[in-house]
LOTI-275319 format. One record per residue: x, y, z of N, C-alpha, C in turn; residue in one letter. Coordinates in steps of 0.2 Angstrom, whole numbers, padded with zeros to 4 digits, always signed. Last residue first. Layout:
BEGIN
XYZXYZXYZA ...
END
This chain:
BEGIN
+0098+0081+0034+0095+0088+0031+0095+0088+0023X +0091+0071+0044+0095+0071+0038+0093+0078+0035X +0083+0070+0055+0089+0073+0056+0093+0072+0050X +0073+0061+0051+0072+0069+0051+0078+0073+0052X +0079+0049+0052+0078+0051+0045+0075+0060+0045X +0081+0047+0065+0086+0046+0062+0084+0050+0055X +0067+0048+0072+0071+0052+0073+0078+0054+0068X +0061+0035+0064+0058+0043+0063+0064+0048+0066X +0070+0025+0068+0070+0028+0062+0068+0035+0060X +0065+0025+0082+0072+0028+0081+0073+0030+0074X +0053+0021+0081+0053+0029+0083+0060+0030+0081X +0056+0008+0076+0052+0013+0071+0052+0019+0074X +0060+0002+0089+0064+0004+0082+0061+0008+0078X +0049+0004+0097+0055+0008+0099+0059+0008+0092X +0039-0005+0089+0038+0003+0090+0044+0008+0092X +0046-0016+0093+0047-0015+0087+0044-0007+0087X +0044-0015+0108+0051-0015+0105+0050-0013+0099X +0030-0016+0108+0034-0010+0112+0040-0011+0109X +0016-0020+0105+0024-0023+0102+0029-0015+0103X +0003-0016+0106+0008-0021+0113+0014-0022+0111X -0003-0014+0095-0002-0007+0099+0004-0011+0105X +0007-0023+0081-0001-0022+0087+0003-0016+0092X +0010-0026+0066+0014-0022+0071+0008-0020+0076X +0007-0041+0056+0004-0035+0060+0009-0032+0065X +0009-0052+0050+0014-0046+0048+0012-0040+0052X -0001-0060+0055+0006-0063+0053+0012-0057+0053X -0013-0058+0060-0007-0057+0065-0001-0059+0062X -0022-0068+0051-0023-0062+0055-0019-0062+0060X -0015-0074+0035-0017-0076+0042-0017-0069+0046X -0024-0066+0022-0019-0069+0024-0021-0070+0031X -0034-0061+0014-0032-0068+0012-0026-0071+0015X -0038-0048+0020-0041-0053+0021-0040-0059+0019X -0021-0040+0026-0027-0041+0023-0032-0047+0023X -0016-0036+0041-0014-0041+0037-0022-0041+0033X -0018-0028+0051-0013-0024+0046-0013-0029+0040X -0034-0030+0056-0028-0029+0057-0023-0027+0050X -0049-0027+0058-0046-0025+0054-0039-0026+0057X -0063-0032+0063-0057-0033+0069-0051-0028+0064X -0074-0036+0057-0073-0029+0057-0066-0027+0062X -0079-0048+0045-0075-0047+0051-0074-0039+0051X -0086-0050+0033-0091-0047+0039-0085-0045+0045X -0077-0066+0029-0082-0059+0026-0086-0056+0032X -0064-0069+0041-0070-0070+0038-0074-0065+0035X -0048-0073+0041-0052-0069+0041-0058-0070+0037X -0040-0084+0053-0043-0083+0047-0048-0077+0046X -0035-0090+0066-0032-0084+0064-0036-0082+0055X -0043-0098+0072-0039-0101+0066-0034-0096+0064X -0050-0092+0081-0045-0095+0084-0040-0097+0079X -0055-0076+0077-0056-0082+0077-0050-0087+0079X -0052-0062+0074-0058-0063+0079-0061-0071+0079X -0036-0055+0080-0038-0061+0076-0048-0062+0082X -0036-0037+0084-0036-0044+0085-0040-0049+0082X -0032-0019+0084-0035-0026+0080-0032-0032+0084X -0024-0008+0089-0028-0014+0094-0031-0018+0089X -0013-0011+0077-0014-0007+0083-0019-0012+0088X -0008-0015+0065-0013-0019+0066-0016-0016+0072X +0001-0009+0050-0001-0007+0057-0007-0012+0060X +0011-0021+0042+0007-0016+0042+0006-0015+0050X +0024-0014+0034+0017-0017+0033+0018-0023+0041X +0031+0002+0035+0031-0005+0035+0024-0008+0035X +0038+0012+0023+0033+0011+0026+0032+0004+0028X +0052+0024+0022+0049+0018+0021+0042+0018+0025X +0062+0035+0011+0058+0033+0017+0057+0026+0016X +0071+0039+0001+0067+0045+0003+0061+0043+0009X +0085+0036-0007+0080+0032-0003+0076+0038+0000X +0095+0042-0018+0088+0042-0020+0082+0040-0014X +0109+0048-0009+0105+0044-0013+0099+0045-0014X +0116+0056+0001+0113+0059-0005+0110+0054-0010X +0119+0047+0012+0123+0048+0007+0122+0052+0001X +0108+0050+0021+0114+0052+0021+0119+0053+0016X +0100+0038+0014+0099+0047+0012+0104+0051+0015X +0107+0027+0016+0106+0030+0008+0105+0038+0009X +0106+0026+0028+0112+0028+0026+0112+0030+0019X +0092+0025+0029+0094+0031+0032+0100+0032+0028X +0089+0011+0024+0086+0018+0019+0091+0024+0024X +0098+0004+0031+0100+0004+0023+0096+0010+0021X +0090+0005+0043+0099+0006+0043+0099+0009+0035X +0078-0001+0039+0079+0008+0042+0085+0009+0040X +0081-0014+0036+0079-0009+0031+0079-0002+0034X +0085-0017+0050+0091-0018+0044+0088-0014+0039X +0075-0015+0059+0081-0011+0060+0086-0012+0054X +0068-0025+0052+0066-0018+0053+0071-0013+0054X +0074-0035+0058+0073-0034+0049+0071-0027+0049X +0073-0035+0072+0081-0035+0067+0079-0033+0060X +0060-0037+0073+0064-0030+0076+0069-0029+0072X +0058-0050+0070+0055-0043+0067+0059-0037+0068X +0066-0056+0078+0070-0056+0072+0066-0052+0069X +0059-0055+0092+0065-0051+0090+0069-0050+0083X +0045-0053+0097+0047-0051+0089+0054-0050+0087X +0036-0065+0105+0040-0059+0104+0043-0058+0097X +0018-0065+0106+0022-0068+0104+0028-0063+0105X +0004-0058+0110+0010-0060+0115+0017-0062+0113X -0002-0058+0097+0002-0053+0099+0007-0053+0106X +0001-0073+0087-0002-0070+0093+0002-0064+0095X +0006-0080+0077+0002-0074+0074-0001-0071+0080X +0025-0086+0073+0018-0085+0079+0013-0080+0076X +0036-0090+0070+0031-0089+0066+0024-0089+0069X +0045-0088+0079+0043-0096+0079+0037-0096+0073X +0043-0071+0081+0047-0076+0081+0043-0082+0080X +0033-0064+0067+0035-0065+0073+0039-0071+0074X +0041-0060+0049+0036-0063+0055+0038-0062+0062X +0039-0043+0042+0043-0050+0046+0040-0054+0049X +0040-0033+0028+0037-0036+0035+0040-0043+0035X +0037-0018+0020+0042-0023+0021+0039-0027+0026X +0034-0006+0007+0031-0013+0011+0036-0016+0012X +0041+0005+0003+0034+0006+0005+0032-0001+0008X +0053+0012+0001+0052+0005+0001+0045+0006+0005X +0055+0025-0013+0052+0024-0005+0051+0016-0005X +0065+0036-0020+0063+0028-0019+0061+0028-0011X +0065+0049-0033+0066+0046-0027+0063+0040-0026X +0075+0047-0049+0069+0049-0044+0070+0046-0038X +0085+0045-0058+0085+0052-0056+0080+0053-0052X +0085+0032-0063+0080+0035-0067+0081+0043-0064X +0097+0028-0057+0096+0028-0064+0091+0031-0067X +0092+0029-0045+0098+0033-0047+0099+0034-0054X +0083+0018-0046+0080+0024-0044+0088+0031-0046X +0092+0007-0048+0088+0008-0052+0085+0015-0051X +0099+0008-0037+0104+0008-0043+0098+0010-0047X +0090+0004-0027+0094+0011-0026+0096+0012-0033X +0088-0009-0031+0082-0003-0032+0085+0003-0031X +0100-0016-0029+0097-0015-0034+0091-0010-0036X +0100-0013-0013+0105-0009-0018+0103-0010-0027X +0089-0020-0009+0090-0014-0009+0094-0010-0013X +0095-0033-0012+0090-0032-0016+0089-0024-0014X +0107-0034-0003+0106-0034-0011+0101-0031-0015X +0101-0033+0009+0105-0029+0006+0107-0029-0001X +0093-0045+0007+0088-0039+0008+0094-0033+0006X +0102-0056+0006+0098-0054+0002+0094-0047+0000X +0108-0054+0019+0112-0055+0013+0108-0053+0006X +0099-0057+0027+0102-0049+0027+0106-0049+0022X +0093-0069+0024+0088-0063+0025+0094-0057+0023X +0104-0078+0027+0103-0076+0020+0097-0071+0018X +0106-0076+0040+0112-0074+0035+0110-0073+0029X +0092-0080+0046+0095-0074+0046+0100-0073+0042X +0091-0093+0046+0091-0090+0039+0091-0085+0039X +0094-0098+0059+0097-0101+0053+0096-0098+0047X +0083-0090+0067+0090-0088+0066+0096-0091+0062X +0072-0094+0061+0074-0087+0059+0081-0085+0060X +0065-0106+0057+0072-0107+0058+0074-0100+0057X +0051-0104+0056+0053-0110+0058+0061-0110+0061X +0050-0096+0044+0048-0093+0052+0049-0099+0057X +0064-0094+0035+0061-0099+0037+0058-0095+0044X +0068-0083+0021+0066-0084+0030+0062-0089+0031X +0066-0082+0007+0074-0081+0010+0073-0082+0019X +0055-0084+0001+0059-0089+0003+0066-0089+0005X +0047-0073-0001+0051-0074-0007+0059-0079-0004X +0041-0073+0011+0036-0074+0005+0042-0077-0001X +0051-0068+0019+0047-0075+0021+0044-0078+0014X +0055-0055+0015+0058-0061+0015+0056-0068+0017X +0050-0044+0005+0046-0049+0009+0050-0056+0010X +0049-0027+0000+0054-0032+0002+0051-0037+0006X +0046-0016-0013+0043-0019-0006+0047-0025-0006X +0047+0001-0021+0049-0006-0020+0047-0009-0013X +0044+0015-0032+0042+0011-0027+0045+0005-0026X +0049+0031-0037+0049+0023-0036+0048+0020-0030X +0040+0045-0042+0045+0043-0037+0045+0035-0040X +0032+0050-0053+0035+0054-0048+0040+0051-0044X +0025+0048-0068+0026+0045-0063+0031+0049-0058X +0025+0056-0079+0020+0057-0076+0022+0052-0069X +0036+0052-0087+0038+0059-0083+0032+0060-0079X +0040+0035-0085+0035+0040-0087+0037+0046-0084X +0048+0026-0079+0051+0031-0082+0047+0036-0086X +0046+0016-0072+0045+0021-0069+0048+0027-0072X +0047+0004-0080+0040+0005-0077+0039+0013-0074X +0059+0005-0084+0055+0007-0088+0047+0008-0086X +0065+0001-0072+0067+0006-0075+0062+0009-0080X +0061-0011-0070+0059-0008-0066+0059-0001-0068X +0065-0019-0083+0059-0017-0083+0057-0013-0077X +0079-0018-0079+0076-0014-0085+0069-0012-0085X +0078-0028-0070+0079-0023-0067+0077-0016-0073X +0069-0042-0068+0073-0038-0072+0071-0031-0071X +0058-0050-0063+0066-0051-0060+0069-0047-0064X +0045-0047-0067+0049-0052-0071+0056-0053-0068X +0042-0037-0057+0044-0035-0063+0047-0040-0069X +0044-0038-0044+0037-0038-0047+0037-0037-0054X +0056-0040-0041+0053-0044-0038+0047-0045-0042X +0060-0025-0043+0063-0031-0048+0057-0037-0046X +0047-0017-0038+0052-0017-0039+0055-0024-0042X +0033-0018-0033+0038-0020-0029+0044-0020-0031X +0022-0003-0038+0026-0008-0038+0032-0011-0034X +0017+0009-0036+0014+0004-0032+0018-0003-0035X +0017+0021-0045+0014+0016-0047+0013+0011-0042X +0014+0038-0043+0019+0033-0042+0013+0026-0045X +0011+0056-0042+0007+0048-0042+0015+0044-0043X +0008+0071-0031+0012+0065-0034+0010+0058-0036X -0004+0083-0034-0001+0077-0029+0005+0073-0033X -0008+0095-0043-0005+0095-0035+0000+0090-0032X -0017+0089-0053-0008+0091-0054-0005+0093-0047X -0029+0081-0056-0026+0082-0050-0018+0084-0051X -0032+0078-0070-0038+0079-0064-0034+0083-0057X -0020+0075-0074-0025+0079-0077-0032+0082-0073X -0014+0066-0066-0011+0073-0067-0015+0076-0069X -0022+0054-0071-0024+0058-0063-0020+0064-0063X -0017+0053-0084-0025+0054-0083-0027+0056-0075X -0006+0050-0081-0007+0055-0085-0014+0058-0084X -0007+0037-0076-0002+0043-0072-0006+0051-0076X -0014+0031-0087-0016+0031-0082-0012+0037-0076X -0002+0031-0096-0009+0033-0098-0014+0035-0091X +0008+0024-0091+0008+0031-0092+0002+0035-0093X +0002+0010-0087+0006+0015-0083+0006+0023-0084X -0001+0007-0101-0007+0007-0095-0003+0013-0089X +0012+0007-0106+0006+0009-0110+0001+0012-0102X +0016-0005-0099+0019+0001-0098+0015+0007-0101X +0007-0013-0103+0009-0014-0096+0011-0005-0095X +0009-0018-0116+0002-0014-0113+0003-0011-0106X +0020-0020-0116+0020-0015-0119+0012-0011-0117X +0022-0033-0109+0024-0028-0106+0022-0021-0110X +0016-0045-0111+0010-0040-0108+0015-0033-0108X +0027-0053-0115+0021-0053-0120+0017-0045-0116X +0034-0053-0103+0036-0049-0110+0030-0047-0113X +0025-0060-0095+0027-0053-0093+0030-0049-0099X +0024-0072-0102+0018-0068-0101+0020-0061-0102X +0038-0076-0099+0036-0076-0106+0029-0072-0105X +0040-0075-0085+0043-0069-0090+0041-0071-0096X +0024-0075-0076+0030-0079-0080+0034-0074-0083X +0016-0064-0073+0018-0069-0067+0025-0073-0070X +0017-0048-0078+0014-0055-0080+0017-0059-0073X +0018-0034-0073+0017-0035-0082+0015-0043-0083X +0011-0029-0060+0015-0033-0061+0015-0035-0069X +0005-0019-0045+0004-0020-0051+0012-0023-0056X +0004-0017-0031+0008-0022-0035+0006-0024-0041X -0010-0008-0031-0005-0011-0027-0003-0017-0030X -0008+0007-0043-0013+0000-0039-0007-0002-0036X -0006+0019-0044-0010+0016-0048-0014+0011-0046X -0008+0031-0032-0004+0026-0032-0008+0021-0037X -0005+0048-0026-0010+0044-0029-0006+0038-0032X +0002+0055-0011+0002+0053-0019-0004+0048-0019X -0003+0064+0000+0005+0065-0002+0004+0061-0010X -0015+0072+0007-0014+0067+0001-0007+0069-0001X -0016+0084+0014-0017+0077+0018-0015+0071+0014X -0018+0093+0005-0012+0092+0008-0011+0085+0010X -0031+0094-0006-0030+0092+0001-0022+0090+0002X -0037+0097-0018-0033+0103-0015-0030+0101-0008X -0040+0086-0024-0035+0088-0027-0032+0094-0024X -0052+0084-0016-0045+0080-0016-0039+0083-0018X -0058+0097-0010-0058+0094-0018-0050+0091-0016X -0066+0101+0006-0062+0101+0002-0059+0096-0003X -0075+0097+0014-0077+0101+0009-0072+0103+0004X -0074+0088+0026-0071+0094+0025-0074+0100+0020X -0081+0079+0022-0082+0080+0029-0077+0088+0030X -0082+0075+0009-0090+0076+0012-0089+0081+0019X -0071+0081-0002-0072+0079+0005-0079+0079+0007X -0074+0078-0019-0075+0084-0014-0075+0078-0008X -0065+0068-0032-0069+0068-0028-0069+0075-0022X -0057+0065-0042-0060+0072-0042-0066+0072-0038X -0052+0053-0038-0047+0059-0039-0051+0065-0040X -0065+0046-0040-0061+0047-0034-0056+0052-0034X -0068+0049-0053-0072+0049-0048-0068+0049-0042X -0058+0044-0061-0061+0051-0062-0064+0052-0056X -0056+0029-0057-0050+0035-0055-0053+0042-0056X -0067+0025-0063-0068+0026-0056-0062+0030-0053X -0063+0025-0075-0070+0029-0074-0069+0030-0066X -0054+0018-0075-0051+0024-0078-0058+0029-0075X -0060+0005-0073-0056+0008-0069-0055+0014-0071X -0066+0004-0086-0071+0005-0080-0067+0008-0076X -0056+0004-0095-0060+0009-0096-0063+0011-0089X -0049-0008-0091-0047-0002-0092-0051+0005-0091X -0059-0016-0098-0058-0016-0091-0055-0010-0087X -0059-0013-0111-0066-0012-0107-0065-0010-0101X -0048-0016-0116-0050-0009-0116-0055-0007-0112X -0035-0026-0108-0044-0025-0110-0045-0019-0109X -0022-0026-0106-0023-0026-0114-0030-0026-0114X -0022-0027-0093-0019-0020-0096-0019-0019-0105X -0027-0038-0090-0029-0032-0088-0028-0026-0092X -0018-0049-0090-0020-0048-0096-0026-0040-0095X -0014-0050-0077-0008-0046-0082-0013-0046-0087X -0021-0061-0073-0022-0054-0071-0019-0049-0075X -0014-0073-0079-0021-0071-0080-0023-0062-0080X -0002-0072-0071-0003-0071-0080-0010-0069-0082X -0006-0074-0059-0003-0068-0060-0004-0066-0069X -0013-0087-0060-0016-0082-0059-0014-0074-0060X -0002-0095-0066-0009-0093-0070-0011-0088-0066X +0011-0100-0061+0009-0092-0061+0003-0091-0066X +0001-0109-0049+0006-0102-0050+0012-0104-0057X -0010-0120-0055-0005-0117-0052-0003-0111-0054X -0026-0121-0056-0022-0117-0061-0017-0115-0055X -0031-0132-0048-0032-0133-0054-0028-0127-0058X -0031-0125-0035-0024-0133-0037-0025-0134-0045X -0028-0109-0032-0033-0114-0035-0029-0121-0037X -0023-0098-0029-0022-0104-0026-0026-0110-0027X -0035-0087-0034-0028-0088-0031-0028-0094-0027X -0046-0091-0046-0045-0089-0039-0037-0091-0038X -0049-0084-0062-0045-0089-0058-0045-0086-0051X -0064-0081-0073-0059-0079-0068-0054-0085-0065X -0076-0075-0084-0071-0079-0083-0067-0077-0078X -0087-0066-0089-0087-0071-0082-0081-0075-0081X -0086-0058-0100-0090-0067-0099-0090-0069-0092X -0076-0050-0098-0075-0057-0102-0079-0062-0101X -0079-0041-0089-0078-0037-0094-0078-0045-0100X -0078-0044-0076-0085-0041-0076-0083-0040-0085X -0066-0050-0075-0072-0055-0075-0079-0051-0076X -0058-0040-0076-0058-0044-0082-0064-0048-0081X -0060-0034-0062-0063-0030-0069-0064-0035-0076X -0056-0045-0056-0062-0044-0055-0062-0038-0061X -0042-0043-0058-0045-0050-0062-0053-0049-0061X -0037-0032-0053-0038-0031-0057-0042-0038-0061X -0049-0031-0036-0043-0030-0041-0043-0031-0049X -0052-0039-0023-0057-0038-0030-0050-0038-0035X -0044-0039-0013-0048-0032-0014-0053-0033-0020X -0037-0049-0014-0040-0049-0009-0045-0042-0008X -0029-0052-0027-0037-0054-0027-0040-0053-0020X -0019-0041-0034-0019-0047-0031-0027-0048-0030X -0017-0028-0039-0016-0034-0044-0018-0040-0041X -0030-0017-0038-0024-0021-0034-0022-0027-0038X -0032+0002-0036-0035-0005-0038-0030-0009-0034X -0027+0014-0031-0035+0015-0034-0036+0007-0037X -0019+0017-0015-0019+0016-0022-0027+0015-0023X -0013+0033-0008-0019+0030-0010-0018+0026-0016X -0006+0040+0006-0006+0037-0001-0011+0033-0002X -0006+0053+0015-0008+0047+0015-0005+0046+0007X +0001+0062+0031+0000+0060+0025-0003+0055+0023X -0001+0072+0046+0000+0066+0042-0001+0067+0035X -0008+0082+0054-0001+0084+0050+0002+0078+0047X -0019+0077+0059-0013+0077+0063-0007+0078+0060X -0028+0081+0051-0027+0085+0056-0021+0084+0060X -0025+0073+0041-0024+0080+0040-0025+0084+0046X -0032+0061+0046-0024+0062+0044-0022+0068+0044X -0045+0067+0046-0041+0064+0052-0035+0063+0052X -0048+0066+0033-0049+0072+0037-0044+0071+0045X -0045+0053+0028-0041+0057+0025-0042+0065+0031X -0056+0048+0035-0049+0045+0037-0044+0050+0034X -0068+0053+0029-0066+0054+0036-0058+0052+0038X -0066+0049+0016-0066+0056+0018-0065+0056+0025X -0067+0036+0018-0061+0037+0016-0060+0045+0017X -0081+0035+0022-0076+0032+0026-0069+0035+0024X -0086+0039+0010-0087+0045+0015-0080+0042+0020X -0083+0029+0001-0080+0033+0001-0080+0040+0007X -0092+0019+0010-0085+0019+0011-0080+0024+0009X -0104+0026+0007-0102+0025+0013-0094+0024+0014X -0104+0025-0008-0103+0032-0004-0103+0031+0003X -0100+0015-0019-0100+0015-0012-0101+0023-0009X -0103+0020-0037-0100+0018-0030-0101+0020-0024X -0113+0017-0049-0113+0019-0043-0109+0015-0038X -0108+0009-0061-0105+0015-0059-0107+0019-0055X -0108-0008-0058-0110-0002-0060-0106+0003-0059X -0100-0019-0052-0099-0018-0059-0104-0011-0062X -0096-0010-0037-0097-0015-0042-0097-0014-0048X -0084-0002-0024-0088-0002-0030-0090-0009-0033X -0080-0005-0013-0080+0002-0015-0085+0003-0020X -0087-0017-0003-0083-0014-0008-0083-0008-0009X -0088-0027+0015-0091-0022+0008-0085-0020+0003X -0076-0039+0009-0084-0037+0008-0084-0032+0014X -0062-0045+0000-0065-0042+0005-0072-0040+0004X -0059-0061-0007-0059-0053-0008-0064-0051-0002X -0056-0075-0007-0053-0071-0002-0055-0064-0002X -0062-0078-0020-0064-0082-0013-0060-0078-0007X -0071-0069-0031-0065-0071-0030-0065-0073-0022X -0081-0061-0035-0082-0069-0034-0075-0072-0031X -0083-0046-0029-0078-0049-0034-0082-0056-0031X -0082-0028-0030-0086-0033-0029-0085-0039-0031X -0066-0020-0026-0071-0022-0031-0075-0028-0030X -0060-0005-0020-0060-0013-0019-0066-0014-0023X -0050+0007-0015-0054+0005-0021-0055-0003-0018X -0040+0012-0007-0044+0017-0011-0049+0014-0015X -0030+0009+0005-0034+0006+0001-0040+0010-0001X -0015+0019+0010-0022+0015+0011-0025+0014+0006X -0002+0022+0020-0003+0020+0014-0010+0016+0015X +0002+0037+0030-0001+0032+0030-0002+0029+0022X +0016+0046+0038+0012+0043+0032+0010+0037+0032X +0020+0047+0052+0017+0052+0048+0013+0053+0041X +0026+0040+0065+0025+0039+0059+0020+0045+0056X +0030+0043+0080+0034+0045+0073+0032+0046+0067X +0024+0037+0089+0029+0035+0087+0033+0036+0082X +0012+0046+0088+0016+0046+0094+0022+0043+0093X +0005+0043+0077+0009+0049+0077+0014+0050+0083X +0001+0030+0080+0005+0030+0076+0009+0037+0075X -0008+0035+0090-0002+0029+0091+0002+0031+0086X -0018+0042+0082-0013+0045+0087-0009+0040+0089X -0022+0031+0072-0018+0038+0071-0015+0042+0076X -0030+0024+0083-0024+0020+0080-0020+0027+0077X -0039+0034+0086-0033+0032+0092-0028+0029+0088X -0045+0035+0076-0043+0041+0079-0038+0039+0084X -0051+0023+0074-0049+0026+0068-0043+0032+0071X -0060+0021+0085-0053+0017+0084-0049+0020+0079X -0069+0031+0082-0066+0031+0088-0059+0027+0087X -0074+0024+0070-0071+0030+0070-0067+0032+0076X -0076+0010+0063-0075+0012+0071-0071+0018+0071X -0088+0002+0051-0082+0007+0053-0081+0007+0061X -0099-0007+0049-0092-0008+0046-0086-0004+0050X -0111-0002+0057-0106-0007+0059-0100-0010+0055X -0102+0014+0058-0104+0007+0060-0111+0004+0056X -0095+0024+0043-0100+0022+0049-0101+0015+0051X -0078+0022+0040-0086+0020+0036-0090+0021+0043X -0065+0022+0045-0069+0028+0045-0076+0028+0042X -0062+0010+0043-0063+0010+0049-0067+0018+0050X -0062+0008+0028-0065+0006+0031-0068+0009+0039X -0050+0016+0026-0056+0020+0024-0063+0016+0027X -0040+0010+0033-0042+0016+0035-0047+0018+0032X -0035-0003+0029-0042-0003+0030-0045+0004+0034X -0022-0002+0028-0026-0004+0020-0034-0003+0022X -0009+0004+0031-0014+0002+0036-0021+0003+0031X +0009+0005+0032+0004+0003+0030-0004+0001+0033X +0018+0019+0038+0015+0013+0038+0009+0010+0032X +0033+0029+0037+0026+0026+0036+0026+0021+0038X +0042+0043+0034+0041+0038+0040+0034+0036+0040X +0049+0050+0022+0043+0045+0023+0045+0042+0029X +0057+0066+0025+0057+0059+0025+0050+0055+0025X +0058+0080+0015+0053+0077+0017+0054+0068+0017X +0068+0096+0015+0067+0087+0014+0061+0083+0017X +0060+0110+0013+0063+0105+0016+0062+0098+0013X +0049+0117+0004+0057+0118+0003+0061+0113+0006X +0038+0111+0007+0039+0117+0010+0047+0119+0010X +0044+0095+0004+0038+0099+0008+0040+0105+0010X +0051+0083-0006+0052+0089-0001+0044+0091+0002X +0061+0069-0010+0055+0073-0009+0055+0078-0003X +0075+0068-0020+0072+0069-0015+0065+0072-0016X +0082+0068-0034+0079+0062-0030+0077+0061-0022X +0074+0083-0039+0079+0077-0040+0078+0070-0037X +0061+0085-0029+0068+0088-0031+0073+0085-0031X +0045+0083-0028+0050+0081-0029+0057+0085-0031X +0033+0088-0014+0035+0088-0021+0043+0085-0021X +0018+0089-0005+0024+0086-0007+0027+0085-0013X +0011+0105-0001+0010+0098-0004+0017+0095-0005X +0012+0115+0011+0006+0111+0006+0008+0105+0004X +0016+0122+0026+0019+0120+0020+0013+0113+0017X +0001+0131+0033+0008+0128+0032+0010+0125+0025X -0013+0133+0033-0007+0140+0034+0000+0137+0034X -0023+0124+0031-0019+0125+0025-0013+0132+0026X -0028+0111+0041-0025+0119+0041-0022+0117+0034X -0042+0101+0037-0035+0103+0038-0032+0109+0036X -0057+0101+0046-0053+0103+0040-0046+0103+0042X -0063+0093+0061-0060+0099+0057-0056+0099+0050X -0077+0083+0063-0070+0084+0061-0068+0090+0059X -0091+0085+0063-0088+0088+0068-0079+0088+0068X -0096+0076+0055-0096+0083+0053-0092+0086+0058X -0096+0063+0061-0090+0065+0056-0091+0071+0055X -0105+0065+0071-0098+0065+0073-0093+0065+0066X -0116+0066+0062-0116+0073+0066-0108+0071+0068X -0116+0053+0056-0115+0058+0052-0113+0064+0055X -0119+0047+0068-0112+0046+0066-0111+0050+0061X -0132+0051+0072-0127+0052+0076-0119+0051+0073X -0138+0044+0060-0138+0051+0061-0132+0052+0066X -0132+0031+0052-0137+0033+0057-0134+0041+0058X -0133+0018+0041-0131+0026+0040-0135+0029+0046X -0015-0076+0002-0022-0074+0005-0026-0068+0000X -0003-0080-0005-0002-0084+0002-0010-0084+0003X +0000-0071-0014-0002-0079-0016-0005-0082-0010X +0006-0061-0008-0001-0059-0010-0005-0066-0014X +0017-0063-0006+0013-0064+0000+0005-0063-0002X +0023-0073-0020+0025-0067-0015+0018-0068-0011X +0030-0084-0030+0026-0081-0027+0027-0077-0021X +0040-0080-0045+0041-0084-0037+0035-0080-0035X 
END
């Protein structure tokens, strides 16, 4: 079943970056696992998080970036209790229709230092606020280039565009999952992993491996073994081998930080709970991830949110229970690191109300907090995504290459679809309530 991923150098700036203060190393440093819990400094660490895919883009020099806005957005997030930010750490220069530009890399081994410095700035600012980051290192989907682009670079130029009528679902996902079996593609990806994980922050002077502003490295955004069950089973051995090998590679460079997959859970694992357990069984994978998308999984109708709410609630509770059961079986923590819901009447406008969005957020947070209090594996949640002061640049809410408004919605999606804006007071109140509840769990 398709998911949301199927629907889409100035002197003054350098001086500004050099003024960013390095993170303080005086307090608790790295986040660890203790059985099914995350801990920091010996105390339980609840993930109260957001997704902010474009943090490194905002951290880059103008005209791509806007460092003042990055600081304001992190201040806003900190103000409502958010202290974990999941960010894009790679993008690949791609022929795919909806892929972002500029990118962290192209086919060469010369990576984009401007965006990498943008990530340095973002991590320095995150660290200044005692926040942490989860950084994903490629993408199963097209919007940042991703695995299909690695294949394109190594297979003679073949690729499939998402939503191409000539290649209906699940052809894109089935082809993208060929990545795990492509030794040249994986080798190029691993070269990039070595460069980023082994990087020294140009702002703080701290090696990434020694930076407590990083919570975890993530192999990819929503890696799947395939689109169809047949292809998923065919690619499963290569998929699992890629997870284990990449996680071990990261650990060999950086033994201080956690490593996770970026998986959606059952929905992204050919709807097989055993696949989920297998995908997180490597000893180099520290915790389990899951994503929940009611509209994209056809549980919610944006034009009839009231009528479809009972289905949303029933299915969300059941899906969460399945993910928690898998994590319990693994004996590892679980983070619901993506969840989103449309604004009332399916509007993309910041002025639209968010009654059902708030209700869905409260449901996710209730499930997570209850599980935490019961001693279960739930360790927190990251909503998708923080739009802040960003606004769609075009009346049709489409993203155009070169846009720098950077909402929570990535380039292939309607801008405003799942974003939480700076004006969304009621949604922010729900987030703040969860932050208080999660931190009250001993």
